[in-house]
Structure formats: C-alpha cells, structure tokens
N, C-alpha and C positions, 0 to 999 in steps of 0.2 A: 642532751636531750635527743632522743630518737624519734624522729617524725615518720609518719605513714607516707610513703611515697608510692606512686603507680610506675611500674616499669611497664608502660604501655606505648608501642611506637605510635608516632604521630600526636602524643599528647603535650603539644608545645603550650607555652604560658598565653599565647596570643590567640584571639578567635578568628584567625585567619582560616579561609577554607582549605581543605585538603583531603586526603584520604581519611576514610572512617578509622577509627581506633581499632587495633586488634588486641584481643584478650592477652593481658600480661599479669604475672603474679605481684602481690604485695610483697616486696623485699623485706620490709621492715615495719614494725607498728611501735606505737608508743606505750611499751611494755613498763610503765612507770609503777603500776601496783605491785608487780612481783620483784622489780628491780629498781627501788627508789634510790635516788641518789644520796650519798651520805652528808650529813651537816658537818659543821666544824667540830672537831673532837676536843678543843680547847676554846676557851672564851676568847673571842676577839678583842683587840686592845680597846680599852675603855668602856667595854660592855658590863652591864650589870648581870651578875650571875643569880639564877633562880633556882631554888632547891626543892627537889621533889619531896623531899622528907618533911617539909613544912607546909600543911596544907592552906591553900590560898595564897601562897608566897607571890604567885605571878601577879594576881590582882592587886595585892598589896604594894608591891615593889612599882607597879604601873602608877599607882595613885601618888606614890611618894617621889617619884622623879619626874623631871621636866620633860617637854615635848622634844622629840628627835632622839630619845634614848634608844640605845640598842641593848635588848635583853637576850642573854644565852640561857638557854633551859637546859640544865644537867641532863644525863642520861636517866630514864626512870619515868615513872607515872605521877605526872602532876595532877593535882585536883583543885577545885575551888571550895569555897564554904558550901555547907549542905543546906543551901536555900536555892529553890528552883530559879530565882531571879538573879542569883549571883553570877557574875560574868566578869570578864576583862574589858575595861572601857579605855581603849588606847588614847594618847594624846597625838597631835598632828606629827607626822614624821616618824612615830615610833618603828622599830624594827625588832621582830621577834625570831630568833634564830634558834632552831633545835640541834642538839648534839645527837649523834647515833643513838637511837633508841628512846629519845624524848617523846612522851605521849602526854597530851592533855585529854583527861578522861572526865567526863561529865557524869559517870556512874549511874545513868539513868535517873538522875537526880535535877541537874542543872539544865534549864532550857537553851541557854545560849552561851556560846564560848567567847566570842568577840563581838562587841557592839559599840553604839555610840555613833557620833558624826564626824570624828576627826577624820582630816584628809590624809592621803599619802602614806598609809601604814604598810608595812611589808612583813608578810609571813614566809619564812623558808624552812625547809626541813623539819617540819613539825607534823605529827600524827595527831589529828582531832577526833575523838570518837565517843560514843556513848552519850550524846546530848539529847533531849527530848523537846526539840521545838515543835509548837503546834502546826496544825495544817496551814500552808501557804507561809509560813515564816521560815526562817535560815538560821542556822547555827554560827557561821563565820561571816562578819560582817551583817549583822542582824539587820542594821538600820539603813544598808545601802549607802554608805558614805563613799566618797569620790576618791579616785586616784589609787586605789588599792592595788597592791602586788602580791599575787599568791603564786609561789614557786616553789617546784619540789616538795610539796606539801600533800599529804594524805589525810583526806576527810571522808571518814566511813562509819557506817553502822551508826547513824543518827536517825532520829525522826524528823519530819519536815523535810526541808531542803539543806543539803550539807552547807551550801553556800549562797549568799545573795550577791547581788552586784551594784555597782555605782558607775557613775560616769567615768570614763578612762581607766576603767579596771583591765588589769592584765592578769589572766590566769594561765600559767605556763607550766608544763611539765609536771602536773600534779595528778593524783589519782582521787577521782570522786566516785566512791564505790559503796554499793549496798546502803544507800541512805533510803529512808521511808517513804519519800515522795520524789524529790528530784535530787541529781546531783548537784545542779545549779538552778536557782530561779532567779533570772535577770528581769528584776522589776524595781522600779523606784517610784514610789507614789507621790512625792513632793517635788518633782523636777525632772529635767531632761536627763536621759541616760544615752550617751554617745560615746564614741571611741572606744568600745569594747573590744578586747582581744582574748580569744580563747584558743591557745595554741600548744600543740603537743601533749595533750592530756589523754589519759585513759578514762573514759566515763562508763562505768560498767555496773550492771545489777541493780540499778536504782528503781525506785518504786516499789520497795519490798513489802509495803502495805497495801498494795494494790487498791489505789483510790479510785479508779474507775469501777471497780466492783462495789466498793462501799458507798459511792455516790455517783451512779450510772449518770454518764453524760456530762459530768463536772469539767472535763477538759483540763485535767489538773495532775497529770502524771507523765513520767518518762525520765530520760536522761538529763535533758536541758530543756528549760522553758523561757522563751524570750518575750517579753511583753513591752511594747512601745519603745524599743530600741532604735535609736536613730544612728546607725553606723556601727556595723560590727564586722570583724574578721575571724572567722571560725576555720582554722586550718591545721592540718597534720594532726588530728586527733584520731583516737580509737575509741568508737562509740559502739558498744556491744552489749548484748545480752540485758538490756533494760526491759522492764515489764511495761509495754506501752510503748510509744514511739521513742526513737533516739534523740533527735532535735525536733523542737517544735516552737517555731515563731507565731505567735498568736496575737493579732490586734495592734494595727498601725506601727508595725515595724518597717524600717526602710533603710536601704543602703547596705545590704548584706553581701559578703563575700564568703562562701562556703566552699572551700577548695582543699584538696589533697587529703582528705579524711578517708578512713576506712570504718564504714558504717555496716555492721554485720549483726546478725542473730538478734536483733531486737524484735520483741514479740509483735510489735505493731510496725508502722510505717518507719522506715529510715529517717525520713524528713517529712515535715508538714510546714508549708508556708501559707499562712492563713490570715485573711483580711489585712494585706500588707502590701508592700510596695517594693520595686526596684531590687533586684537582686542579680547576682552571678553565682551559679552553682556549677563548678568545673573540677574536672580531674579527680573526682571521687571515685573510690572501689565501694560498691554498694551490692552485698550479696547476704543472701540466706534471712532476709527481713520479712516481716509481716506474715510468716507461717502459721502462728498461733492465731492472731486476730483474722487474718484473711480467712484461713480456714474455718474459723467458727463462724463468720458471716454466711459463707457459701454453705455450710451444712444446715443453716437455719433457712436457705432458700433466698437469701438476700441478692437481689439482682444488681444492686449498686456495684460499681467496679472500685473496691477498696484497694488503694494503691500503695506501692512502697515509697513512691514519691508523689506527694499530694498538694497540688497547688489549688487552694480553696479560696475564692474570692479575692484573689492577689494579682497584680499585674504591673507592668510598667507604667509609670505615669510621669510625664515630662515636667508638670507643674510642681512635683516634689522634688527638691534638689537632692541628687545623689551622684554616685560616680558612674551610673547608667540610668538610661530611662526605659529599660526594658527588664523583664526576667529572662536571664539567658541561662539555658542548660545545655551544656556542651563537654564533650570529651570525658564523659563519665562512662564507667562500665558497670551495668546492672547485670547480675549473675544470679540465676536460681532463686530470685525473691517471689513472693506471691503477687503477682502482677506487677506493672511497670509504673507509668506516670499516668495520673488523672488530673485533668483541668476541669474544675467544677465551679458553678456559681448557681447559689440558692436564689431564686427568682423572689423569695419571700423574705430575704434578709437584706435590711437596708436601715438607715438611721430611723429611730423611732419605731420600728416594727416590732410587735411582740415577738417575732421569729428571730430576732437578733440576739444571738447567745452571748455576744459582747454587750451586756446590758449597759445602758446609758453611754456607750461610746458611738462615735460618728466618724465618718471618713475625714481624713486630713484636708479635704476640699471644701469642708463647710465649718464656718465658724460658730454659727448659731444652730445647733442641733434642733431647735424647736421649729425652725423653718421647714423642716423636712416633713411636712404635714399638709393635707389638703387645705386649701386648693393649690398652693405654690409649688408642691412636689411634683405636680403633673406638667409643669412648664419649665422651659430652659432658664438658667443652667441646672436647676436642682434636680430635675428629673435624672440627669446623668450624674450629678455629683454626689446625691444622696446615697448611692449605692457603691460598694466596694466591686470593682470589676475585675474578672480574669480576663485580661488582654495584653497585647504586646509581649506574648511569650514566645521565645524561639528556642526550639529543642533540636540540636543538630549537633553530628558528628559524636554520637554516642554509640556505644555496643550494648545491645540488649540480647542476653542470652537466657534460654529457658529450656529445661529438661524437665518435664512433668515427672519423670520417674523419681527425681531427686526430691521433689516436693511430695511424692506419693499423692498426686493430684489427678483427678478425673474431670473436673469442671470448675471454671471461673477462677483460674489462677494465671490466666495468660492474656490479660487485657491492658491495652493502652485506650485512653478515653478523652473526649472532650464533650462535656454535657451540661445541661442544666434540668430542672425540674419544671412543671407546668406552674406558673404562677396563680395561687387562689387566696394568698392570706396576707394581711388583713383585708378586710372588704373594701377600705378605702384606698388600697395599693394601686398605684398606676400600672404595675407589672404583671398584671394578670395575663393568663394565656402562654403562648410560645414565644413571646417577644425575646426574653432572655436566652432561652435556648436556641433561638435563631442567630442572635447576636454573638454569643460565645463561639459558635460552631462556625459561623461564617463571616462575620463582620468586625470582629475585634483583633484580627492580626495575630491569631494564635496558630502557630506553624511547626509541624515537623519536617525535617528535610534532611538528607546526606547522613542518614544513620545506617547502622548494620544491625540487622536482626537474624539471629540464630534461633530455630526452634519454632514450635506452632503458635504464633502470635495471633490474636484477633483483636478487633477494634470496636469501640462504642463511639457513636457520635449523636449529638443533639438530645438524646434521653436514654434511660437505661434500657428500654426495649428495641433499640436500633443497633443491632450487632452486625459488624460488617467483616467480610473478608478483605484481604489484601487489596484485590482489584477494585472492590467498592470504596475502600478507604482512599485510594490513590485517584479514582475516578471522580467525575463531576456527582455532586457540587462540592465534595469536600476537598479534593486534589491535595491530599497530604503525603508527605514522605516523597517528595520529588528527589531525585538522586540517590535515594536509599537503596540498599540490597537487602534480599530476603533469602534465607536458607532454611525453609521450614522442616526439612527432613533431618538435619544434622544433629538435632537434640542439644545436649549440653557441649 
C-alpha cells in the first residue's frame, strides 16, 4: 500500500511549536485505482471456489456454507440473479477473496452487492461495479454491519454510495471511484459507529449524479460523508476530483484524526467539519480545491467566504470524551485553492430551530431536545448547550500559498475568515442580534498563529461585510496570527 506522504520540512507528528512548514512535494500517493494489488491466483487452502460461469454462484454458496468460510472468486465476471433485491448476505467472519480479474457486476439491475448484519466480514482483491443502490443507500455493507474489513478492493461506477460503514470498519488500500453519490457513506442508523479507519485509499470522481444540483441544499454529495461517527482515523488517502466536497463530517461526529492525506482538485471544499466536535487535522497537502464551487459563488456576487477547509458550528468540547478537546489544524500545506479556512457559526441554527438543517438532531450536550425551547433555552445551561459552537479551534504552523493567476481569479478567492450572521430566526430564539458573531470572533478561543502566508491574502471577521487587511487582522480587537509571516508579493 502506497500512502500519501508530505515531504515538508518541520512536519513532525507532534504539535510542538517550531518553524512554520515550507512547501514540499507529495512524493507518492495512493494510486490504487490505476495500480490495484493482485489477489491470489489460486484458491487458498480450504476456500470455496466461486465460478463466474454460474450466475448467482456467490450468493448460493454463501447460503450453503457455514460462518467463517473463505470464498475465492475465479477470474471473470460474476453476477447475481436478475432481481433488484438479490444480493450476497454474508455470515459472520466470512472472507471473500478475488483472483486477478474477478469482478462482481450488478449489471445495472441489482441494488446491493453485500448486505445483512453479519459481523467481521472481509473483502479483498475484488471489483464491485454496476449496482444501482437508491439515494443515501450503499452497495457494499448495505446494512452497516460492524467489524468489516475492505482491503485492495475496487468499488466503482455504482449508484448511491459505493460503501456503507459500521463500527470498527477498516477500509484500506481500496479504490472508491466514480460512484453516483458517495464513495463511502459512514452512517449507521441503529447504533453507535466508532473505531472507523480509512487508510491509504484512492477516493476519486464520486457524485457522478450531481446530487446537489438535483436536490439543491441536500448536503448529500462528495467523496466521503461521515454522520455521527465517534472515533475515526482518516489517513494517507488520495481524495481527488470529486464533484462537491472531498471529505464531509456532518452532525455529531467526534474524535477525528485526519492526517497525511492528499486532498486535491475536488469541485467543492477539500474538507467540511460541520456540527461536530474534537478533531486533529494535520500534515495534509490540500491543493487545487473549491475552484468550481468557489468560483460559482463569487460570480453570483455571493460575499460569503466559501472555504476549502470549512469548520461550521464545530469546535473543541472537553465534556465530549475524545483524544483531544480542541479542533487543532496544524502543519498542513494549502496551495492554490479557492480561499483558505473559514470558521462559521449560524446564529439561527440550534436544537429545535427550523433553521437547523440537521432536522431533529440536537447537540451531544442535551439529552432531551424538547428542553431547547422557551422559556428554558434562555437560561443556563441550555442557552449555551442547545447550540453547536465553533470554539477552541487552533490553527497554527500551516503554510498557505495563493497565486491568483493559477486560479484565474480576480475577486473573493483569497480569504481566511471567522464569522457569523446576525441572528433573526425564529422569533423565540435567544440568539438574536450580533451576540453569536461577537462570541465566535472574540470570545470562543478561535486562534490563528505561527503560520506562513505566501500571496495576497485577505481576512474576514465578525460578519461577511467586514474585510480586513493583514494589519487589521493582527491588530485589536482580533489579534490573530501572532508569530505568523506574510509574503504577499511572492505569488505561488
């Protein structure tokens, strides 16, 4: 497995202070789509052989054999019965190994490839393609069973999500490519989802069905979407050319480590961390992202700082157990993306608000959502705990490089931001006015420091109308980027 590694000086694995990173190349990436590892050419001892010439052989032999059976798929195109609900339903501990050239093809007929609730299933060296899962559903591990291991597997050209996730799932050295909605949808509706590992994969060209165009504002597109995942390590992946964002953690995720990835050329943000908690984002190379969506917003006259790394209503929270109690963003290189990092908090978004797009969800600090209503919401502790806060975000020792000529940009591609809107809705909200904007900007311990800026960066604070130059950004009352260096004329 070839991992994406940053060859950047000063990029150690610990958050100690030191010189800002200098730009360095990505020496290798997880090119697993073009160069997949070959599976076993002969059946392992004791394995059940699956014949591609017999339609439905894989599903039938899975039914006929006991748990913890190993299946070896011969080279060739394997199929399932011609019923849209026909699928393989593994038993606990089953292993599915593909020979070189083994493909499980849904023929645009079957919705799902592998489903059911069996734990600890393994897929290796298999290509899964041509399945037509519905919107928000997945082809492999359709029912989000726990403990699955997906290695050296290509999941491509399916509708819906190529892969779902369960607790303790490991996805390694695999190609998640060209799927209609997501490469992976990490969502488990009936229980906790934690211990997720996503390592050394190529996640490319997903959301071919362009769901944000089909359902504007759905928040349902990109390379990988994470929902309510409590503990994830996302490292060494090449996430590129996805329509929409590359990685998107949305609604009550916690305890993420996103490190040593190459995130590039995604149409939207490289990374969105939304209404979630406690994360370390470090040593990533982030380049060429948000050029499609950022430009589209700018050309429409939208003044909001649409970012490449977007932290939305998310922050460090010591009361939510994790390996950190902050969001720490450090030793990353952001190069020629459409804008940089935005920290945002919507004053109108909180538990029970009609403006909460995570409908029915509440923060991890409130057990009874119905309490987030008047009159209780106006008093402590609910006034604080009923809203997701962008707080305790520490952005340091990163390198931000911007050459507007590379982006063919004349306006609004050069911004760092920390801001909120003026609270107005609903009428019973206790957050009307500028209080949330004041808090995120000045009171919630959100800090930039010890970074390196190359190129003509500008800054936005408090609200979209307040654009600052470097001196204003570093001066009172904001006092950001202490210890940072700025070389505005160097371009790229």
